[in-house]
C-alpha positions as CSV (number, residue, x, y, z in Angstrom):
1,X,-11.7,89.9,32.2
2,X,-11.5,86.4,30.8
3,X,-14.9,85.2,29.7
4,X,-15.5,81.6,28.6
5,X,-18.6,81.0,26.5
6,X,-19.9,77.5,26.2
7,X,-21.9,76.3,23.2
8,X,-24.9,73.9,23.1
9,X,-24.4,70.1,23.0
10,X,-26.4,69.4,19.9
11,X,-26.6,65.9,18.3
12,X,-27.9,64.5,15.1
13,X,-29.0,60.9,15.3
14,X,-27.7,58.4,12.6
15,X,-28.8,54.9,13.6
16,X,-26.9,53.9,16.7
17,X,-24.5,56.8,16.3
18,X,-24.7,60.5,16.6
19,X,-23.0,63.0,14.4
20,X,-22.2,66.7,15.1
21,X,-22.6,69.6,12.8
22,X,-19.4,71.4,13.6
23,X,-20.0,75.0,13.0
24,X,-19.3,78.0,15.2
25,X,-22.3,79.2,17.2
26,X,-23.2,82.5,15.4
27,X,-24.6,84.2,18.6
28,X,-21.5,83.3,20.6
29,X,-18.9,84.4,18.1
30,X,-20.8,87.7,17.7
31,X,-20.6,88.1,21.5
32,X,-16.9,87.3,21.5
33,X,-16.4,90.0,18.9
34,X,-18.2,92.5,21.1
35,X,-16.2,91.5,24.1
36,X,-12.9,91.9,22.3
37,X,-13.9,95.5,21.4
38,X,-14.6,96.1,25.0
39,X,-11.2,94.9,26.0
40,X,-12.2,91.4,27.4
41,X,-10.5,88.1,26.6
42,X,-13.0,85.7,25.2
43,X,-12.8,81.9,24.8
44,X,-15.2,79.6,23.1
45,X,-15.7,76.0,24.3
46,X,-17.8,73.7,22.0
47,X,-18.9,70.4,23.6
48,X,-19.5,69.0,20.2
49,X,-15.8,69.4,19.3
50,X,-14.7,67.8,22.6
51,X,-16.8,64.7,21.9
52,X,-16.3,64.4,18.2
53,X,-12.6,64.6,18.6
54,X,-12.5,61.7,21.0
55,X,-11.2,63.9,23.9
56,X,-14.4,63.2,25.8
57,X,-16.7,60.2,25.8
58,X,-20.5,60.4,25.3
59,X,-21.3,58.7,28.6
60,X,-22.3,59.6,32.2
61,X,-18.9,61.3,32.8
62,X,-19.4,63.8,30.0
63,X,-21.0,66.7,32.0
64,X,-18.3,66.6,34.7
65,X,-15.5,66.4,32.2
66,X,-17.0,69.3,30.2
67,X,-17.0,71.4,33.3
68,X,-13.3,70.6,33.9
69,X,-12.6,71.5,30.3
70,X,-14.3,74.9,30.9
71,X,-12.4,75.4,34.1
72,X,-9.1,74.6,32.3
73,X,-9.5,77.9,30.4
74,X,-9.1,79.8,33.7
75,X,-12.3,81.9,33.3
76,X,-13.3,84.9,35.4
77,X,-16.8,84.5,34.1
78,X,-18.6,81.6,32.3
79,X,-21.5,82.1,30.0
80,X,-23.6,79.2,28.7
81,X,-26.2,79.1,26.0
82,X,-28.8,76.5,25.7
83,X,-31.8,75.3,23.8
84,X,-34.6,73.4,25.5
85,X,-33.7,70.2,23.8
86,X,-30.4,70.1,25.6
87,X,-31.0,72.1,28.7
88,X,-30.3,69.1,30.9
89,X,-26.7,69.1,29.7
90,X,-26.3,72.9,30.3
91,X,-27.8,72.6,33.8
92,X,-25.5,69.8,34.8
93,X,-22.4,71.3,33.4
94,X,-23.1,74.5,35.3
95,X,-23.8,72.5,38.5
96,X,-20.3,70.8,38.2
97,X,-18.8,74.3,37.7
98,X,-20.4,75.7,40.8
99,X,-19.5,72.6,42.9
100,X,-15.8,73.2,42.2
101,X,-15.8,77.0,42.1
102,X,-18.8,78.4,44.1
103,X,-17.7,82.0,43.6
104,X,-17.4,81.7,39.8
105,X,-20.1,83.8,38.1
106,X,-22.1,81.6,35.8
107,X,-24.4,83.3,33.3
108,X,-27.0,81.7,31.1
109,X,-28.5,82.9,27.8
110,X,-30.3,81.7,24.7
111,X,-33.9,81.3,23.7
112,X,-34.9,78.8,26.4
113,X,-33.5,80.8,29.3
114,X,-34.8,84.1,27.9
115,X,-38.4,82.8,28.1
116,X,-38.1,80.8,31.3
117,X,-35.7,83.0,33.2
118,X,-37.7,83.2,36.4
119,X,-38.4,79.5,36.9
120,X,-34.8,78.6,35.8
121,X,-33.3,80.9,38.4
122,X,-35.8,79.7,41.0
123,X,-35.0,76.0,40.5
124,X,-31.3,76.0,39.4
125,X,-29.0,77.7,41.9
126,X,-26.0,77.0,39.7
127,X,-27.0,79.9,37.5
128,X,-26.4,83.4,38.8
129,X,-27.8,85.6,36.1
130,X,-29.9,85.1,33.0
131,X,-29.2,87.3,30.0
132,X,-32.4,87.6,28.0
133,X,-32.7,88.1,24.3
134,X,-29.9,89.4,22.1
135,X,-27.0,90.0,24.4
136,X,-24.5,92.2,22.4
137,X,-25.8,95.3,24.1
138,X,-26.4,93.7,27.4
139,X,-23.4,91.6,28.3
140,X,-20.6,94.3,28.4
141,X,-22.4,96.4,31.1
142,X,-23.3,93.2,33.0
143,X,-19.6,92.3,33.2
144,X,-18.8,95.8,34.5
145,X,-21.4,95.3,37.2
146,X,-20.3,91.8,38.4
147,X,-17.8,93.0,40.9
148,X,-20.3,95.2,42.6
149,X,-23.1,92.7,42.4
150,X,-25.8,95.3,41.7
151,X,-27.8,94.7,38.6
152,X,-30.9,96.9,39.2
153,X,-29.9,99.5,36.6
154,X,-29.4,96.9,33.9
155,X,-31.8,96.0,31.1
156,X,-32.3,92.5,29.8
157,X,-31.1,90.9,33.0
158,X,-32.8,88.5,35.4
159,X,-31.1,87.7,38.7
160,X,-31.6,86.8,42.4
161,X,-31.8,89.4,45.1
162,X,-32.3,88.3,48.7
163,X,-33.7,85.0,47.6
164,X,-36.1,86.7,45.1
165,X,-35.8,86.6,41.4
166,X,-35.7,90.1,40.0
167,X,-36.3,90.9,36.3
168,X,-35.1,94.1,34.8
169,X,-36.9,95.6,31.8
170,X,-36.3,94.1,28.4
171,X,-33.3,95.3,26.5
172,X,-33.8,96.6,23.0
173,X,-32.9,94.4,20.1
174,X,-30.0,95.4,17.9
175,X,-31.8,97.7,15.5
176,X,-28.9,98.0,12.9
177,X,-27.0,94.7,12.7
178,X,-24.3,96.4,10.6
179,X,-23.2,98.2,13.8
180,X,-22.0,94.9,15.3
181,X,-18.3,94.1,14.8
182,X,-17.4,91.2,12.5
183,X,-18.1,87.8,14.2
184,X,-15.0,86.2,15.8
185,X,-14.6,83.1,13.6
186,X,-11.0,83.1,14.7
187,X,-12.2,81.7,18.1
188,X,-13.2,78.5,16.3
189,X,-10.9,76.0,14.6
190,X,-12.3,76.5,11.1
191,X,-9.0,75.7,9.3
192,X,-8.1,72.8,11.6
193,X,-11.4,71.2,10.9
194,X,-11.1,71.6,7.2
195,X,-14.5,73.2,6.9
196,X,-15.6,73.9,3.3
197,X,-18.8,75.8,4.3
198,X,-19.5,78.4,7.0
199,X,-22.7,79.7,8.4
200,X,-23.1,83.5,8.3
201,X,-25.7,85.5,10.0
202,X,-27.8,87.3,7.5
203,X,-30.5,88.8,9.8
204,X,-32.8,88.4,12.7
205,X,-36.5,88.7,13.5
206,X,-39.7,87.1,12.3
207,X,-42.9,89.0,11.4
208,X,-45.1,85.9,11.3
209,X,-47.0,84.3,14.2
210,X,-46.9,80.5,13.9
211,X,-48.4,79.1,17.1
212,X,-45.8,76.4,17.5
213,X,-42.6,78.5,17.0
214,X,-40.7,80.6,19.5
215,X,-38.4,82.4,17.1
216,X,-40.4,85.6,17.1
217,X,-40.5,85.6,20.9
218,X,-36.7,85.6,21.1
219,X,-35.6,87.7,18.2
220,X,-38.8,89.9,18.0
221,X,-41.1,90.5,15.1
222,X,-39.1,93.2,13.5
223,X,-37.5,91.9,10.4
224,X,-33.8,92.9,10.1
225,X,-31.3,92.1,7.4
226,X,-27.6,93.0,7.3
227,X,-26.9,95.3,4.4
228,X,-25.7,93.8,1.2
229,X,-22.3,95.5,1.5
230,X,-21.8,94.4,5.0
231,X,-22.9,90.8,4.4
232,X,-20.6,90.6,1.4
233,X,-17.7,92.1,3.3
234,X,-18.2,89.3,5.9
235,X,-18.1,86.7,3.0
236,X,-15.0,88.3,1.6
237,X,-13.2,88.2,4.9
238,X,-14.0,84.5,5.4
239,X,-13.0,83.7,1.8
240,X,-9.7,85.6,2.3
241,X,-8.9,84.0,5.7
242,X,-10.1,80.5,5.2
243,X,-10.5,80.0,1.4
244,X,-14.2,79.2,1.8
245,X,-16.5,80.1,-1.0
246,X,-19.8,78.4,0.0
247,X,-22.0,79.9,2.8
248,X,-25.2,79.2,4.6
249,X,-27.0,82.5,5.2
250,X,-28.9,82.1,8.4
251,X,-32.2,83.8,8.7
252,X,-35.5,81.8,8.8
253,X,-37.1,84.2,6.3
254,X,-34.3,85.6,4.2
255,X,-36.5,86.6,1.3
256,X,-39.3,88.5,3.1
257,X,-37.9,91.8,1.8
258,X,-37.4,91.1,-1.8
259,X,-35.8,94.5,-2.6
260,X,-33.0,93.7,-0.1
261,X,-32.5,90.3,-1.6
262,X,-32.2,91.8,-5.1
263,X,-29.7,94.2,-3.7
264,X,-27.7,91.5,-2.1
265,X,-27.7,89.4,-5.4
266,X,-26.3,92.4,-7.3
267,X,-23.5,92.8,-4.9
268,X,-22.6,89.1,-4.3
269,X,-22.9,87.9,-7.9
270,X,-19.5,89.2,-9.2
271,X,-17.7,87.4,-6.4
272,X,-18.6,83.9,-7.5
273,X,-19.6,82.6,-4.1
274,X,-22.3,80.0,-3.7
275,X,-24.8,80.1,-0.8
276,X,-28.0,78.7,0.7
277,X,-30.9,80.3,2.6
278,X,-34.3,79.7,4.1
279,X,-37.6,81.2,2.8
280,X,-41.3,80.9,2.9
281,X,-42.9,79.7,-0.3
282,X,-45.1,82.8,-0.5
283,X,-42.0,85.0,-0.2
284,X,-40.3,84.0,-3.5
285,X,-41.3,84.1,-7.1
286,X,-39.9,82.8,-10.4
287,X,-38.0,86.1,-11.2
288,X,-36.5,86.3,-7.7
289,X,-35.4,82.7,-7.8
290,X,-33.7,83.1,-11.2
291,X,-31.9,86.2,-9.8
292,X,-30.8,84.3,-6.7
293,X,-29.5,81.4,-8.8
294,X,-27.5,83.7,-11.0
295,X,-26.0,85.2,-7.8
296,X,-24.9,81.8,-6.5
297,X,-27.9,80.4,-4.5
298,X,-27.7,76.7,-4.7
299,X,-30.3,75.5,-2.2
300,X,-33.3,76.8,-0.3
301,X,-35.0,75.5,2.8
302,X,-38.8,75.8,2.8
303,X,-40.7,75.2,6.0
304,X,-44.0,73.9,4.8
305,X,-45.0,72.3,8.2
306,X,-48.3,70.6,7.1
307,X,-50.0,69.5,3.9
308,X,-53.4,70.2,5.3
309,X,-55.0,73.5,4.5
310,X,-57.0,73.3,7.7
311,X,-53.9,72.8,9.8
312,X,-52.2,75.7,8.0
313,X,-55.0,77.9,9.4
314,X,-55.0,76.2,12.9
315,X,-51.3,76.7,13.5
316,X,-51.3,80.2,11.9
317,X,-48.7,79.2,9.3
318,X,-51.2,80.4,6.7
319,X,-49.2,79.2,3.7
320,X,-51.3,78.9,0.5
321,X,-50.6,75.3,-0.4
322,X,-51.6,76.0,-4.0
323,X,-48.1,77.6,-4.2
324,X,-46.4,74.3,-3.3
325,X,-45.8,72.7,-6.7
326,X,-45.4,75.9,-8.7
327,X,-42.7,77.1,-6.2
328,X,-40.8,73.8,-6.3
329,X,-41.0,73.8,-10.1
330,X,-39.7,77.4,-10.2
331,X,-37.0,76.5,-7.8
332,X,-35.9,73.5,-9.9
333,X,-36.1,75.6,-13.1
334,X,-33.7,78.1,-11.5
335,X,-31.3,75.3,-10.8
336,X,-31.7,75.5,-7.1
337,X,-32.2,72.5,-4.8
338,X,-35.0,72.6,-2.3
339,X,-35.5,71.2,1.1
340,X,-39.1,70.8,2.2
341,X,-39.8,70.4,5.9
342,X,-43.0,69.0,7.5
343,X,-44.1,68.6,11.1
344,X,-46.7,66.1,12.5
345,X,-47.9,65.6,16.1
346,X,-49.9,68.8,16.5
347,X,-52.5,68.3,19.2
348,X,-55.4,69.4,16.9
349,X,-54.2,67.2,13.9
350,X,-56.7,64.7,12.8
351,X,-56.1,61.5,10.7
352,X,-57.2,63.3,7.5
353,X,-54.8,66.2,8.2
354,X,-51.8,63.8,8.7
355,X,-52.8,61.9,5.6
356,X,-52.6,65.0,3.5
357,X,-49.1,65.7,4.8
358,X,-47.9,62.1,4.2
359,X,-49.5,61.9,0.8
360,X,-47.9,65.2,-0.2
361,X,-44.5,63.7,0.8
362,X,-45.4,60.6,-1.2
363,X,-46.2,62.7,-4.2
364,X,-42.8,64.4,-3.8
365,X,-41.1,61.0,-4.3
366,X,-42.5,60.9,-7.8
367,X,-42.1,64.5,-9.0
368,X,-38.5,65.2,-10.0
369,X,-37.3,64.1,-6.5
370,X,-33.6,64.4,-7.3
371,X,-33.8,68.2,-6.7
372,X,-35.8,68.0,-3.4
373,X,-34.9,66.8,0.0
374,X,-37.7,66.0,2.4
375,X,-37.8,66.2,6.2
376,X,-40.6,65.1,8.6
377,X,-40.3,66.0,12.2
378,X,-42.2,65.3,15.4
379,X,-43.6,68.4,16.9
380,X,-41.6,69.6,19.9
381,X,-43.5,71.8,22.5
382,X,-41.7,75.1,22.8
383,X,-41.9,77.6,25.6
384,X,-43.3,81.0,24.9
385,X,-45.6,79.8,22.1
386,X,-49.4,80.2,21.7
387,X,-49.7,76.4,21.2
388,X,-48.2,75.8,24.7
389,X,-50.5,78.4,26.2
390,X,-53.5,76.6,24.8
391,X,-52.5,73.0,25.4
392,X,-50.3,73.1,28.5
393,X,-52.8,70.8,30.3
394,X,-52.3,68.2,27.6
395,X,-48.5,67.8,28.2
396,X,-47.2,64.3,29.0
397,X,-43.9,62.6,29.2
398,X,-42.9,59.1,28.0
399,X,-39.1,59.4,27.6
400,X,-39.1,59.2,23.8
401,X,-36.1,60.9,22.3
402,X,-36.9,62.7,19.1
403,X,-34.4,64.0,16.6
404,X,-34.2,67.3,18.5
405,X,-33.7,66.1,22.0
406,X,-30.6,65.1,23.9
407,X,-30.8,61.6,25.2
408,X,-30.3,60.7,28.9
409,X,-26.7,60.3,29.9
410,X,-26.8,60.3,33.7
411,X,-29.0,58.0,35.8
412,X,-31.4,60.7,36.9
413,X,-31.7,62.7,33.7
414,X,-35.0,61.2,32.7
415,X,-36.6,61.7,36.1
416,X,-35.4,65.3,36.3
417,X,-37.0,66.0,32.9
418,X,-40.2,64.1,33.8
419,X,-40.9,65.9,37.0
420,X,-40.4,69.4,35.7
421,X,-42.5,69.8,32.5
422,X,-42.2,73.6,32.6
423,X,-38.4,73.7,32.3
424,X,-38.1,70.6,30.2
425,X,-41.1,71.2,28.0
426,X,-39.2,70.2,24.9
427,X,-38.9,66.7,26.2
428,X,-42.7,66.5,26.7
429,X,-45.4,65.9,24.1
430,X,-49.0,67.0,23.5
431,X,-51.7,64.4,24.1
432,X,-53.5,64.7,20.8
433,X,-56.3,63.5,18.6
434,X,-54.0,60.9,17.0
435,X,-52.2,58.2,19.1
436,X,-48.7,58.8,20.3
437,X,-47.7,55.5,18.8
438,X,-48.7,56.7,15.4
439,X,-46.7,60.0,15.6
440,X,-43.6,58.2,16.8
441,X,-43.9,55.4,14.2
442,X,-44.4,57.8,11.3
443,X,-41.6,60.2,12.2
444,X,-39.2,57.3,13.1
445,X,-39.8,55.3,9.9
446,X,-39.8,58.3,7.5
447,X,-36.0,58.6,7.6
448,X,-35.7,54.8,7.2
449,X,-37.9,55.0,4.1
450,X,-35.9,57.9,2.8
451,X,-32.8,55.8,2.7
452,X,-34.5,53.5,0.2
453,X,-34.1,56.0,-2.6
454,X,-36.9,57.4,-4.6
455,X,-37.3,54.6,-7.2
456,X,-37.7,52.0,-4.4
457,X,-40.0,54.3,-2.4
458,X,-42.2,54.7,-5.5
459,X,-42.1,51.0,-6.2
460,X,-43.2,50.3,-2.6
461,X,-46.0,52.9,-2.8
462,X,-47.3,51.1,-5.9
463,X,-48.7,48.5,-3.5
464,X,-50.6,51.1,-1.5
465,X,-52.3,52.9,-4.3
466,X,-49.5,55.4,-4.4
467,X,-50.4,56.8,-1.0
468,X,-47.8,57.0,1.8
469,X,-50.6,57.5,4.3
470,X,-52.1,54.0,3.4
471,X,-48.6,52.5,3.9
472,X,-48.3,53.9,7.4
473,X,-51.9,53.0,8.2
474,X,-51.1,49.4,7.3
475,X,-47.8,49.3,9.3
476,X,-49.6,50.8,12.3
477,X,-52.3,48.2,12.2
478,X,-49.7,45.4,12.0
479,X,-47.6,46.9,14.8
480,X,-50.7,47.3,17.1
481,X,-51.9,43.7,16.3
482,X,-48.5,42.3,17.3
483,X,-47.8,44.9,20.0
484,X,-44.6,45.9,18.2
485,X,-43.2,48.9,20.0
486,X,-40.1,51.1,19.5
487,X,-37.6,51.1,18.0
488,X,-39.4,51.8,14.7
489,X,-36.4,51.2,12.6
490,X,-35.2,49.3,9.6
491,X,-35.5,45.9,11.4
492,X,-39.2,46.7,12.1
493,X,-39.7,47.6,8.5
494,X,-38.1,44.3,7.4
495,X,-40.4,42.3,9.7
496,X,-43.5,44.2,8.5
497,X,-42.7,43.6,4.8
498,X,-41.9,40.0,5.5
499,X,-45.2,39.5,7.3
500,X,-47.2,41.5,4.7
501,X,-45.6,40.3,1.4
502,X,-43.7,37.1,2.3
503,X,-40.0,36.2,2.5
504,X,-40.0,35.4,-1.2
505,X,-41.0,38.9,-2.4
506,X,-38.4,40.9,-4.2
507,X,-39.5,44.1,-2.4
508,X,-38.1,42.7,0.8
509,X,-34.7,42.1,-0.9
510,X,-34.7,45.7,-2.3
511,X,-35.3,47.1,1.1
512,X,-32.6,45.0,2.7
513,X,-30.2,46.0,0.0
514,X,-30.9,49.7,0.2
515,X,-30.8,49.9,4.0
516,X,-27.4,48.1,3.9
517,X,-26.2,50.4,1.1
518,X,-27.1,53.5,3.1
519,X,-26.3,52.3,6.6
520,X,-24.7,55.4,8.3
521,X,-22.7,53.1,10.5
522,X,-20.9,51.9,7.4
523,X,-20.8,54.9,5.1
524,X,-21.2,58.6,5.1
525,X,-25.0,59.4,5.0
526,X,-26.1,61.4,2.0
527,X,-29.2,63.2,1.1
528,X,-29.9,61.2,-2.0
529,X,-28.6,57.9,-3.4
530,X,-28.2,56.4,-6.8
531,X,-27.3,52.9,-7.8
532,X,-24.1,51.9,-9.6
533,X,-23.8,48.6,-11.4
534,X,-22.0,45.5,-10.2
535,X,-18.3,45.4,-10.1
536,X,-17.0,43.6,-13.2
537,X,-15.5,40.2,-12.5
538,X,-16.9,39.8,-8.9
539,X,-14.6,38.3,-6.3
540,X,-11.4,36.7,-7.7
541,X,-11.1,32.9,-7.2
542,X,-8.3,31.3,-5.3
543,X,-6.0,31.7,-8.3
544,X,-2.7,29.8,-8.7
545,X,-0.6,28.5,-5.8
546,X,2.0,30.9,-4.8
547,X,5.6,30.2,-3.8
548,X,6.9,30.2,-0.2
549,X,5.5,29.2,3.2
550,X,2.1,30.4,4.5
551,X,2.2,33.7,6.5
552,X,3.1,33.1,10.1
553,X,0.1,33.8,12.5
554,X,2.5,35.6,14.8
555,X,3.1,38.3,12.2
556,X,1.1,41.5,12.9
557,X,-1.8,41.9,10.4
558,X,-2.4,38.2,9.8
559,X,-5.6,38.3,11.8
560,X,-8.4,39.2,9.4
561,X,-12.1,40.1,9.6
562,X,-14.9,41.4,7.4
563,X,-14.5,45.1,6.9
564,X,-16.8,47.2,9.1
565,X,-17.6,49.1,5.9
566,X,-18.8,46.0,4.1
567,X,-22.3,44.5,4.3
568,X,-22.8,40.8,3.6
569,X,-26.3,40.1,2.3
570,X,-27.4,36.5,1.6
571,X,-30.5,35.0,0.1
572,X,-31.1,38.1,-1.9
573,X,-32.8,38.7,-5.2
574,X,-30.6,40.3,-7.9
575,X,-31.1,43.8,-6.6
576,X,-28.6,45.5,-9.0
577,X,-30.6,44.3,-12.0
578,X,-34.0,45.2,-10.4
579,X,-32.7,48.6,-9.4
580,X,-31.6,49.2,-13.0
581,X,-35.1,48.5,-14.1
582,X,-36.6,50.9,-11.6
583,X,-34.1,53.6,-12.4
584,X,-34.8,53.3,-16.1
585,X,-38.6,53.5,-15.7
586,X,-40.6,56.7,-15.9
587,X,-43.1,55.1,-13.4
588,X,-41.1,52.8,-11.0
589,X,-44.2,51.9,-9.1
590,X,-45.7,50.1,-12.1
591,X,-42.6,48.2,-13.1
592,X,-43.4,44.5,-13.6
593,X,-40.2,42.7,-12.4
594,X,-39.6,39.7,-14.8
595,X,-40.1,36.2,-13.2
596,X,-36.5,35.4,-13.6
597,X,-35.5,38.3,-11.3
598,X,-38.3,37.5,-8.9
599,X,-37.0,33.9,-8.4
600,X,-33.3,34.2,-8.6
601,X,-31.3,34.4,-5.3
602,X,-27.7,35.1,-4.5
603,X,-25.3,36.8,-2.1
604,X,-23.7,40.2,-2.3
605,X,-21.1,42.3,-0.5
606,X,-21.8,46.0,-0.5
607,X,-18.9,48.5,-0.1
608,X,-18.7,52.3,0.0
609,X,-17.7,54.0,-3.2
610,X,-15.5,57.0,-3.8
611,X,-18.7,58.7,-4.9
612,X,-20.8,59.2,-1.8
613,X,-24.0,58.9,-3.8
614,X,-23.3,55.4,-5.0
615,X,-22.2,52.0,-3.7
616,X,-20.1,49.1,-5.0
617,X,-21.7,45.7,-5.0
618,X,-19.8,42.4,-5.4
619,X,-21.6,39.2,-6.2
620,X,-20.1,36.2,-4.3
621,X,-20.7,32.5,-4.3
622,X,-22.5,30.7,-1.4
623,X,-19.2,29.3,-0.3
624,X,-17.5,32.7,-0.2
625,X,-20.6,34.2,1.6
626,X,-20.2,31.5,4.3
627,X,-16.5,32.2,4.7
628,X,-17.2,36.0,5.0
629,X,-19.9,35.2,7.7
630,X,-17.2,33.3,9.6
631,X,-14.9,36.3,9.2
632,X,-17.4,38.6,10.9
633,X,-15.2,38.1,13.9
634,X,-11.4,38.5,13.7
635,X,-9.7,35.3,12.7
636,X,-6.1,34.1,12.4
637,X,-5.3,32.7,9.0
638,X,-4.7,29.3,10.5
639,X,-8.3,29.5,11.8
640,X,-9.6,30.3,8.4
641,X,-7.6,27.4,6.9
642,X,-9.0,25.0,9.5
643,X,-12.6,26.3,8.9
644,X,-12.5,25.7,5.2
645,X,-10.5,22.5,5.4
646,X,-7.5,23.7,3.4
647,X,-4.4,21.5,3.6
648,X,-0.9,22.9,4.2
649,X,-0.1,22.5,0.5
650,X,-3.1,24.7,-0.5
651,X,-2.4,27.4,2.1
652,X,-0.6,29.7,-0.3
653,X,-3.7,29.7,-2.6
654,X,-5.9,30.5,0.4
655,X,-3.6,33.3,1.5
656,X,-3.6,34.7,-2.0
657,X,-7.4,34.7,-2.0
658,X,-7.5,36.4,1.4
659,X,-5.0,39.0,0.3
660,X,-7.1,39.8,-2.8
661,X,-10.2,40.1,-0.6
662,X,-8.3,42.6,1.5
663,X,-7.1,44.5,-1.6
664,X,-10.8,44.7,-2.6
665,X,-11.6,46.3,0.8
666,X,-13.8,43.3,1.7
667,X,-11.5,42.1,4.5
668,X,-9.4,44.2,6.8
669,X,-6.4,43.5,8.9
670,X,-7.2,44.0,12.5
671,X,-4.6,46.8,12.8
672,X,-6.6,48.9,10.4
673,X,-9.1,51.4,11.8
674,X,-12.6,50.0,12.1
675,X,-14.5,53.3,11.9
676,X,-14.9,55.6,9.0
677,X,-11.9,58.0,8.5
678,X,-12.9,61.6,9.2
679,X,-16.5,60.8,10.2
680,X,-17.4,62.8,13.2
681,X,-19.6,60.3,15.0
682,X,-19.9,58.7,18.4
683,X,-21.7,55.8,19.8
684,X,-23.8,56.7,22.7
685,X,-23.1,54.9,26.0
686,X,-26.0,55.5,28.4
687,X,-26.9,54.0,31.7
688,X,-29.6,51.3,31.8
689,X,-31.8,53.3,34.2
690,X,-33.5,56.4,33.1
691,X,-33.2,55.8,29.4
C-alpha cells in the first residue's frame, strides 16, 4: 500500500518574511520506517519544502496546490499530522483532497487531533480516522483494516460509525524506544538541502505537570530515553550517510535521568560529535554539565517560563528560581551556550509577576550575555491542559497572529477560527488580569529590542533605572495615550524614542543603526550581533576620467539600483564610534557619550559581512547619500547622469564611480538577484479580508 504522510506547515516570522526550519518531522520518519518494515511504500510531503523552494506560493492558492502535490504521489492512503497552531491548513488541505477523491482514506494524527479527536471528526468530514497518540504500534493494523472498514477491534483509533464518533481504547505508548526501526531520514532531502545539523529523537514522555503544557497528555508521563548504544548508532548512521556531526537531541527533559545521561556521554564522547538538548534547570548540576560538555554538548535550552516565584507555583512549573543564576554560570563555565525561554500572558499573571520576568530578562542583558540567548513568548492556550480546563470561559479571539500561529491565507480562515474556539483554541487568548495590549506589545517588541545587541540594550536600560519592566511601562503609557496599536515593531520603537528623547538624541540613532544592521529582510538573522569598525577609505570618489564612450543604456546590466542588501541611513550620529565605546565599557548603561559624538551627524551605508555576526558600514557624503536615495529605484545610467547634472564629457568618470559602487556591493545591476542567496524565506501574500 502506498501511504503519503504530510508534515505540518510551520512558519517562523522574520519581519515581513517567514522562514522555515527545514528538518524532517521525527514522528513521521519514524512511522515511515515502521511502514517500510511492514511492506508498505511510504512517501513524505513537507509543505515547508514546497513553499521555501518556490514551487508553491504562500497565498490563497496554497492549500489547494498542496493537495494536488499530495495527490501527485498517487497515494492509497494519506496521513496528515497537525499542531493546533496550523490546524486550519491541515483541515483545508484535507478538504481539497476529499473534494477531488472522495474515496481516498484520509487519516489525521498528532497532538492536536489526539486530544480533540471527537470534535474534529464531528465537524470536519474530510477526515475519516484519527490516530491518537504514538502511532508506530497503531498505524500498521489500521492500514490492514481499511479495506474492510471495521475498526472496532483497534486501539488508539477514533472513527465514524453510522454518523456517530466511536473511540477505541487508548493504545499503549512504545515502552522501549529501542525496538523501533531506525527513522527513515532517506525519505527527506537531507543531502540536497545541504543540512549541517539534524534533529534526532532522544526520548519521549514528561513526568511533570505544568498547567499550560500538553506534552505529557500526548506522550504520557512515563519518562523514556533511547539507550546510549542505540542513540549513538543513529548518530553514526547519519554521520556515515550524510557527513553530519552536529545533532539536536529532541526530548523536552533530556537530563531527568542523570545516570542515563552519564552513560550516553561515555559512549558518545570518543566519536567527536557535537550536540544540543533541552533540560530543566533543576535537572542539571555543575558536574553533569562538565561531563556533557566534554562529550560534545554545545547548547542547552532551558524552559524557565516565568521570573515570578508566585507564578512558578500557580502554573505548577515549580522551578526554584534561586537556581537560575548558578545554573547559567555553571553552563557558561562548562563552555555550553544556553537558551532561556520565558512566557507571559498567563490569565493569573499580575503586573508584579510580569515585571519580575521582564527584569530578569533585563538582568540577563548585563550578565555575560554572549553565552545566553533569550526568548519571550506569548502564552498560547493548549487543548488538554489544566489551564484551559480552569479558564475556558475566559477565551476570546482578536485575530492576533503570535509567533506560533499560522496567519490567515484564505478569506474565511479568520472567521472559521473565530467561531470554533474549541478546535482552534491555539488562536484564542485568555482574558487576563493584565491588558491584551500589554501582552502583545511586550512580546512583539522583545525580539525588536533583541536585535539591538546587548550593549545598546543595556545603554537604553540605563535611562529606565536598569529595569526592562519600566521601559515597557513607559512605552505602553505612550502607546495608550496616542492610541498606537499594532504592529508593535521597529517603526513604533523609533517613534516612541523620538517622542520620549527627541530627534537629536544619539540613542535614536543607535536604534536606527542596529535595526538596519540586523534587518532580516537584508541579512541572515543571527542570535547575537557584534559591531565591526568602518570600512577603511569609505566610498571611492569619481576618480580620473576613463577612455571610451559611456556605456550604452541598451546594454543589459546598465540599469542600476541600491542593493536590497544595503541600508542607507541619513542624519545619523557616528554610531560606529559610539558602539565602540559601548562595547569597550564594562557598564554600557553608564557610558557618557562625548559631546562631539552627540552632535556630529552623517550618512552611512550598511552592508552584510561574510561574518554573519557583524556588518560592514561605509560612511558617505551628503551628495552620495542623495544619489543613493535616487537609486532606490532602478535607473538607467543616462537617468543618473541627468539627475546629477553630469555632462557627456564627464560621463566616463560617473560610470567609473557607479562601477566602483557596484564592486563594493552598494549598487546592483538589475539582472542580479534581489533576494538573499540560499535564504529560505517567503513574503506572505494574504487577502485583505479575514486578516
